[in-house]
C-alpha positions as CSV (number, residue, x, y, z in Angstrom):
1,M,-69.8,-12.2,-4.9
2,D,-68.2,-14.4,-2.3
3,A,-65.4,-13.6,0.2
4,R,-64.2,-17.2,0.0
5,A,-63.8,-17.1,-3.7
6,I,-62.0,-13.7,-3.6
7,N,-59.6,-15.0,-0.9
8,A,-59.0,-18.3,-2.8
9,A,-58.1,-16.4,-6.0
10,L,-55.8,-14.1,-4.1
11,R,-54.0,-17.1,-2.5
12,Q,-53.5,-18.5,-6.0
13,G,-52.0,-15.2,-7.2
14,R,-54.9,-13.7,-9.1
15,R,-55.5,-10.1,-8.2
16,P,-59.1,-9.1,-7.5
17,S,-61.0,-6.8,-9.8
18,A,-62.1,-3.3,-8.8
19,E,-65.6,-4.7,-8.5
20,E,-64.6,-7.5,-6.2
21,L,-62.6,-5.1,-4.0
22,A,-65.6,-2.7,-3.8
23,W,-67.8,-5.6,-2.8
24,F,-65.3,-6.7,-0.1
25,A,-65.0,-3.2,1.3
26,K,-68.8,-2.9,1.6
27,G,-68.9,-6.3,3.2
28,L,-66.3,-5.2,5.8
29,A,-68.4,-2.1,6.6
30,S,-71.7,-4.0,6.8
31,G,-70.4,-7.1,8.6
32,E,-71.2,-9.5,5.7
33,V,-67.5,-10.3,5.6
34,T,-66.6,-12.2,8.7
35,D,-63.5,-11.5,10.9
36,A,-62.0,-14.8,9.7
37,Q,-62.5,-13.9,6.1
38,A,-61.1,-10.4,6.6
39,G,-58.0,-11.9,8.3
40,A,-57.5,-14.3,5.5
41,F,-57.8,-11.4,3.0
42,A,-55.2,-9.4,4.9
43,M,-52.8,-12.3,5.0
44,A,-53.3,-13.1,1.3
45,V,-52.6,-9.4,0.4
46,C,-49.4,-9.5,2.5
47,L,-48.2,-12.6,0.8
48,K,-49.3,-12.0,-2.8
49,G,-49.8,-8.2,-3.1
50,L,-52.4,-6.2,-5.0
51,G,-50.3,-4.3,-7.5
52,E,-50.7,-0.6,-8.3
53,A,-54.2,-0.9,-9.8
54,G,-55.4,-3.0,-6.9
55,R,-54.1,-0.5,-4.4
56,V,-56.0,2.3,-6.1
57,A,-59.2,0.1,-6.3
58,L,-59.0,-0.9,-2.6
59,T,-58.3,2.7,-1.5
60,R,-61.3,3.9,-3.4
61,A,-63.5,1.1,-2.2
62,M,-62.6,1.7,1.5
63,R,-63.0,5.5,1.0
64,D,-66.5,4.9,-0.5
65,S,-67.5,2.5,2.3
66,G,-68.7,5.5,4.3
67,E,-69.3,9.2,4.1
68,V,-67.2,11.2,1.6
69,L,-67.2,14.9,2.1
70,D,-67.6,17.4,-0.6
71,W,-67.0,21.1,-0.3
72,D,-68.1,24.4,-1.8
73,L,-65.5,26.8,-0.6
74,P,-63.6,29.8,-2.1
75,G,-60.2,28.0,-2.0
76,P,-58.6,24.6,-2.3
77,V,-59.2,21.8,0.3
78,L,-55.7,20.6,1.3
79,D,-54.2,18.4,4.0
80,K,-51.0,16.7,5.2
81,H,-50.3,13.3,6.6
82,S,-47.3,12.0,8.5
83,T,-46.4,8.3,8.9
84,G,-45.5,9.0,12.5
85,G,-42.4,9.8,14.6
86,I,-41.1,11.3,17.8
87,G,-41.6,15.0,18.6
88,D,-43.5,15.5,15.3
89,C,-45.9,18.3,16.0
90,T,-45.8,19.9,12.5
91,S,-49.6,19.4,12.0
92,L,-50.3,22.0,14.7
93,L,-48.2,24.5,12.9
94,L,-49.1,23.6,9.3
95,A,-52.9,23.5,9.5
96,P,-53.3,27.2,10.6
97,A,-50.4,28.3,8.4
98,L,-52.2,26.8,5.3
99,A,-55.5,28.4,6.4
100,A,-53.8,31.8,6.8
101,C,-52.7,31.4,3.1
102,G,-56.2,30.8,1.8
103,A,-56.5,27.0,2.0
104,F,-59.2,25.1,3.8
105,V,-57.9,22.2,5.9
106,P,-60.2,19.5,7.3
107,M,-57.4,17.6,9.0
108,I,-58.7,14.2,10.2
109,S,-56.0,13.0,12.6
110,G,-55.3,10.1,15.0
111,R,-54.1,9.3,18.5
112,G,-50.7,7.8,19.5
113,L,-49.8,4.5,17.9
114,G,-47.1,2.4,19.5
115,H,-44.0,4.5,20.2
116,T,-45.2,7.5,18.1
117,G,-47.2,10.4,19.4
118,G,-50.7,11.3,18.2
119,T,-51.8,14.7,17.0
120,L,-55.1,14.5,18.8
121,D,-53.4,13.6,22.1
122,K,-51.2,16.7,21.8
123,L,-54.2,19.0,21.2
124,E,-56.2,17.4,24.0
125,A,-53.4,18.5,26.4
126,I,-55.1,21.9,26.0
127,P,-57.9,22.1,28.7
128,G,-61.3,21.8,27.1
129,F,-60.2,20.8,23.6
130,R,-62.5,18.2,22.1
131,A,-61.5,16.5,18.8
132,D,-64.8,14.5,18.4
133,V,-67.2,16.6,16.3
134,T,-70.1,16.0,13.9
135,T,-69.7,16.4,10.2
136,E,-71.8,19.5,10.4
137,R,-69.6,21.1,13.0
138,L,-66.5,20.2,11.0
139,R,-67.9,21.9,8.0
140,K,-68.7,25.1,10.0
141,I,-65.3,25.4,11.6
142,V,-63.4,24.8,8.4
143,G,-65.7,27.2,6.5
144,D,-65.4,29.9,9.2
145,I,-61.8,29.6,10.4
146,G,-60.1,27.7,7.6
147,C,-58.9,24.6,9.5
148,A,-60.0,22.0,12.0
149,I,-57.9,19.2,13.4
150,V,-60.4,16.5,14.5
151,A,-60.9,12.8,15.0
152,A,-62.5,10.6,12.3
153,N,-66.1,9.8,13.1
154,A,-67.8,6.4,12.7
155,D,-69.0,7.3,9.2
156,V,-65.5,7.8,7.8
157,A,-64.1,4.8,6.0
158,P,-65.7,2.2,8.2
159,A,-64.2,-0.6,6.1
160,D,-60.7,0.6,7.1
161,R,-61.7,0.8,10.8
162,R,-62.7,-2.9,10.7
163,L,-59.8,-4.1,8.6
164,Y,-57.2,-2.1,10.6
165,A,-58.4,-3.7,13.9
166,I,-58.1,-7.2,12.3
167,R,-54.7,-6.5,10.9
168,D,-53.5,-5.4,14.3
169,V,-54.2,-8.9,15.8
170,T,-53.3,-11.1,12.8
171,G,-49.7,-9.9,12.1
172,T,-50.6,-8.3,8.8
173,V,-49.9,-4.6,9.6
174,E,-46.7,-4.3,7.6
175,S,-48.0,-4.5,4.0
176,I,-47.5,-1.5,1.8
177,D,-50.7,-2.3,0.0
178,L,-52.7,-2.3,3.2
179,I,-50.9,0.6,4.8
180,T,-51.4,2.7,1.7
181,A,-55.1,2.0,1.4
182,S,-55.6,2.5,5.2
183,I,-53.9,5.9,5.2
184,L,-55.5,7.3,2.0
185,S,-59.0,6.0,2.4
186,K,-59.5,8.1,5.5
187,K,-57.7,11.2,4.1
188,L,-59.5,11.1,0.7
189,A,-62.9,10.7,2.5
190,A,-62.3,14.3,3.6
191,G,-62.8,15.4,0.0
192,L,-59.3,16.7,-0.6
193,E,-58.0,18.4,-3.7
194,G,-54.4,18.2,-2.6
195,L,-52.4,16.2,-0.1
196,V,-48.8,16.4,1.0
197,L,-47.2,13.3,2.7
198,D,-44.5,13.3,5.3
199,V,-42.9,9.8,5.1
200,K,-40.6,9.4,8.1
201,L,-37.3,7.6,7.9
202,G,-35.0,6.4,10.7
203,S,-34.9,5.1,14.3
204,G,-38.0,6.9,15.5
205,A,-40.1,5.9,12.4
206,F,-41.9,2.8,11.4
207,M,-39.8,2.7,8.2
208,K,-36.2,2.3,9.4
209,S,-34.4,2.1,6.0
210,K,-34.3,4.6,3.1
211,A,-35.5,1.9,0.7
212,E,-38.6,1.1,2.8
213,A,-39.5,4.8,3.2
214,E,-39.1,5.5,-0.5
215,A,-41.2,2.5,-1.5
216,L,-44.0,3.6,0.8
217,A,-43.8,7.2,-0.4
218,R,-44.0,6.1,-4.0
219,A,-46.9,3.8,-3.3
220,L,-48.8,6.5,-1.5
221,V,-48.2,9.1,-4.2
222,A,-49.2,6.8,-7.1
223,T,-52.3,5.5,-5.3
224,A,-53.5,8.9,-4.2
225,Q,-53.0,10.4,-7.7
226,G,-54.7,7.3,-9.1
227,A,-57.7,7.9,-6.9
228,G,-57.9,11.5,-8.2
229,C,-56.0,13.6,-5.5
230,M,-52.9,15.6,-6.4
231,T,-50.2,14.4,-4.0
232,R,-46.5,14.9,-3.3
233,A,-44.4,13.2,-0.6
234,L,-41.3,14.2,1.3
235,V,-39.1,11.6,2.8
236,T,-37.9,13.2,6.0
237,D,-35.5,12.4,8.8
238,M,-36.6,10.7,12.0
239,S,-33.2,9.5,13.2
240,Q,-33.8,11.9,16.1
241,P,-36.9,13.6,17.5
242,L,-38.1,16.4,15.2
243,A,-38.8,18.8,18.1
244,A,-36.6,19.0,21.2
245,A,-39.6,17.6,23.2
246,A,-41.5,14.3,23.2
247,G,-44.8,14.3,25.2
248,N,-48.1,16.0,24.7
249,A,-48.1,19.2,26.6
250,L,-44.4,19.6,26.1
251,E,-44.8,19.4,22.3
252,V,-47.6,22.0,22.5
253,I,-45.2,24.3,24.3
254,E,-42.7,24.0,21.4
255,V,-45.5,24.7,18.9
256,M,-46.6,27.8,20.8
257,E,-43.1,29.1,21.2
258,T,-42.6,28.7,17.4
259,L,-46.0,30.1,16.5
260,T,-45.5,33.2,18.7
261,G,-41.8,33.6,17.9
262,T,-40.6,33.4,21.5
263,S,-38.2,30.5,20.8
264,V,-38.4,29.2,17.3
265,N,-37.5,25.5,16.8
266,A,-35.6,25.5,13.5
267,A,-36.4,21.9,12.5
268,L,-40.1,22.3,13.2
269,W,-40.1,25.6,11.3
270,D,-38.2,24.3,8.3
271,L,-40.3,21.2,7.9
272,T,-43.5,23.0,8.3
273,V,-42.4,25.5,5.6
274,A,-41.3,22.8,3.2
275,L,-44.5,20.8,3.6
276,G,-46.7,23.9,3.4
277,G,-44.9,25.1,0.3
278,E,-45.6,21.8,-1.5
279,A,-49.3,21.9,-0.4
280,L,-49.8,25.5,-1.6
281,A,-48.3,24.6,-5.0
282,L,-50.6,21.6,-5.3
283,G,-53.6,23.7,-4.5
284,G,-52.7,26.5,-6.9
285,L,-52.2,29.1,-4.2
286,A,-48.5,29.4,-5.0
287,E,-46.6,29.4,-8.3
288,D,-44.3,26.6,-7.1
289,A,-43.0,25.1,-3.9
290,D,-40.4,27.9,-3.3
291,D,-43.2,30.5,-3.6
292,G,-45.3,28.5,-1.3
293,E,-42.6,28.2,1.3
294,A,-42.2,32.0,1.3
295,R,-46.0,32.4,1.9
296,I,-46.0,29.8,4.7
297,A,-43.0,31.5,6.4
298,Q,-44.8,34.9,6.2
299,A,-47.9,33.4,7.8
300,L,-45.8,32.2,10.7
301,E,-43.7,35.3,11.0
302,S,-46.6,37.7,10.9
303,G,-48.5,35.9,13.7
304,R,-51.5,35.2,11.4
305,A,-51.0,31.4,11.8
306,A,-51.0,31.8,15.6
307,E,-54.3,33.8,15.4
308,V,-55.9,31.0,13.3
309,F,-54.6,28.4,15.7
310,G,-56.2,30.3,18.6
311,E,-59.5,30.6,16.8
312,M,-59.5,26.8,16.0
313,V,-58.7,25.9,19.6
314,A,-61.5,28.1,20.9
315,A,-64.0,26.6,18.3
316,L,-63.1,23.1,19.5
317,G,-63.7,23.9,23.2
318,G,-60.3,25.2,24.3
319,P,-59.6,28.5,26.1
320,A,-60.4,31.6,24.0
321,D,-57.2,33.2,25.2
322,F,-54.9,30.3,24.7
323,V,-52.5,32.0,22.3
324,E,-52.0,34.8,24.9
325,R,-51.9,32.7,28.0
326,W,-50.7,29.3,26.9
327,P,-48.0,29.0,29.6
328,D,-50.8,29.2,32.3
329,R,-53.1,26.8,30.5
330,L,-51.0,23.7,30.0
331,P,-50.6,21.0,32.7
332,A,-47.1,20.5,34.3
333,A,-45.6,17.4,35.8
334,P,-44.6,17.5,39.5
335,V,-41.1,15.9,38.9
336,V,-38.6,17.4,36.5
337,R,-35.1,15.8,36.3
338,E,-32.0,16.2,34.2
339,V,-30.5,13.1,32.6
340,A,-26.7,13.7,32.7
341,A,-24.6,12.5,29.9
342,P,-22.2,9.7,31.0
343,A,-19.2,11.4,29.5
344,E,-18.1,14.4,27.4
345,G,-18.6,14.0,23.7
346,Y,-20.9,14.5,20.7
347,V,-24.3,12.8,20.2
348,A,-23.7,10.2,17.5
349,T,-27.0,8.2,17.4
350,I,-30.4,8.3,19.1
351,D,-32.8,5.4,19.3
352,G,-35.9,7.4,18.7
353,E,-38.2,4.4,19.2
354,A,-36.7,3.9,22.7
355,L,-37.4,7.5,23.5
356,G,-41.0,7.2,22.4
357,L,-41.5,4.1,24.4
358,A,-40.0,5.9,27.5
359,V,-42.7,8.5,27.1
360,V,-45.3,5.8,26.9
361,E,-44.0,4.3,30.1
362,L,-44.1,7.7,31.8
363,G,-47.8,7.7,31.0
364,G,-47.7,9.9,28.0
365,G,-48.9,7.1,25.6
366,R,-51.1,4.0,25.6
367,H,-50.4,0.3,26.0
368,R,-53.9,-0.5,24.7
369,E,-56.7,1.4,22.9
370,G,-58.8,3.6,25.1
371,E,-56.3,3.9,27.9
372,R,-56.1,7.3,29.6
373,I,-52.8,9.2,29.3
374,N,-51.1,11.9,31.4
375,P,-50.6,15.0,29.1
376,S,-48.0,16.6,31.3
377,V,-45.3,13.9,31.2
378,G,-42.5,13.4,28.7
379,L,-39.1,14.5,27.7
380,A,-37.8,18.1,27.0
381,E,-34.6,19.7,25.8
382,I,-33.6,16.5,24.1
383,A,-30.0,16.8,22.7
384,G,-29.7,16.4,19.0
385,I,-27.3,14.5,16.8
386,G,-24.0,16.3,16.6
387,E,-24.7,18.3,19.8
388,H,-21.9,18.5,22.4
389,V,-22.8,17.0,25.8
390,S,-21.1,16.4,29.1
391,P,-22.0,15.4,32.6
392,E,-22.8,19.1,33.1
393,L,-24.8,19.3,29.8
394,P,-27.8,17.0,30.1
395,L,-29.1,14.6,27.4
396,A,-32.7,15.6,28.2
397,L,-35.1,16.7,30.9
398,I,-37.6,14.2,32.2
399,H,-41.1,15.4,33.2
400,A,-42.6,12.6,35.3
401,A,-45.5,12.0,37.7
402,S,-43.3,10.4,40.3
403,E,-39.7,9.8,41.3
404,A,-40.0,6.1,40.5
405,D,-41.2,6.9,37.0
406,A,-38.3,9.3,36.5
407,D,-35.9,6.6,37.6
408,A,-37.1,4.2,34.9
409,A,-37.2,6.9,32.3
410,E,-33.6,8.0,33.2
411,R,-32.3,4.5,32.5
412,A,-34.1,4.3,29.2
413,V,-33.1,7.8,28.0
414,R,-29.4,7.2,28.8
415,A,-29.4,3.9,26.9
416,A,-31.0,5.5,23.9
417,F,-28.0,7.7,23.2
418,T,-24.5,6.8,21.9
419,L,-21.7,9.4,22.0
420,S,-18.7,10.0,19.9
421,E,-15.4,11.7,20.8
422,A,-15.2,13.3,17.4
423,P,-17.7,15.8,16.0
424,V,-20.7,14.2,14.2
425,E,-22.6,15.7,11.2
426,D,-26.3,16.4,11.6
427,P,-28.4,14.3,9.1
428,P,-30.4,16.1,6.4
429,L,-34.0,17.0,7.4
430,I,-35.4,16.2,3.9
431,W,-34.0,13.1,2.1
432,E,-36.1,13.2,-1.0
433,R,-39.2,14.7,-2.7
434,I,-41.5,12.4,-4.6
435,G,-44.4,13.2,-6.9
């Protein structure tokens, strides 16, 4: 086969066969397909599309371009994926809760992307935590503890790693076909039996409109199921941060407060329970989603999920006593400042992307790949939509490395909020369930 011929056919509107896409993915992984040819392919897919069968074929081909795990465990292998948002730390709650219910969760996660926080960055705020493990180590931790939240190694979907980097520099990121194949090729390489998807909608998400979010959710579900993995998607709200914090150590604090019951964040709890209920139903560990939700809630309430989380942290290099002594183990920023509301009123809208970028500018995210981040900085006690604020009731607390950083963040945070004189209704947490 020939990359030029495949690209030429795509340009003319002919969709590649499964065999052609398998060859192309292998060529991406081996280097036989050049960067120029990969860029041309990505642009042609953006313009012409692959169709549902093509999405499934490309996903399978990129999954099979590297190592695909298989498991022999006494329970279903399940996972969750979020399309990214602000203050979204549900993975840290959900993985141990699923494990406490009898599932096995090899959660291959990522670092921050653009204005959105990364699950691995949050966990690496815990001293000693290391997300990079061998496949053998991943197998042992998942088998012994029930879950492991880790980084993808070089053997997982190498075709996607190559194509993703090329998409980033060729203006071809925003294609549902390519987004779908990219997300699912990595997830399905983990050998999953069931997958629940959290597709974010709103100002803090990549998908700003309901139509965009629903289209992506339907494409993801159809493609995953077409590739042999039972999948369900929830379209969930990201018109405001999910947690009341945005920033790595600050989000871990909210997770630990919720896991240990010291100060439960209702939105985090409710979304974790909803996603977990769907996952348990997919894996046959619950009669239906409602039964699954009750089981996840019990795992959280009983403290069993917290125990599993502590075991996972210790197995991945963190403190063995983290669950007991987490307030002493997390880094703290030297400057903490209130952002006063400009007037009395109710929070009407929040520009979530602006808040995420404020965290990046504080040092809590990256401008370029490989850049070091400061785990202690970010925003806490962020006011939610519908909440009453005044000059005496702050919009948020800034945690910064310097007064100058806090000055810049204060301007950005204040600009991200609009207020209303009249009460405002809080948006629904879950917009739709698909699959």
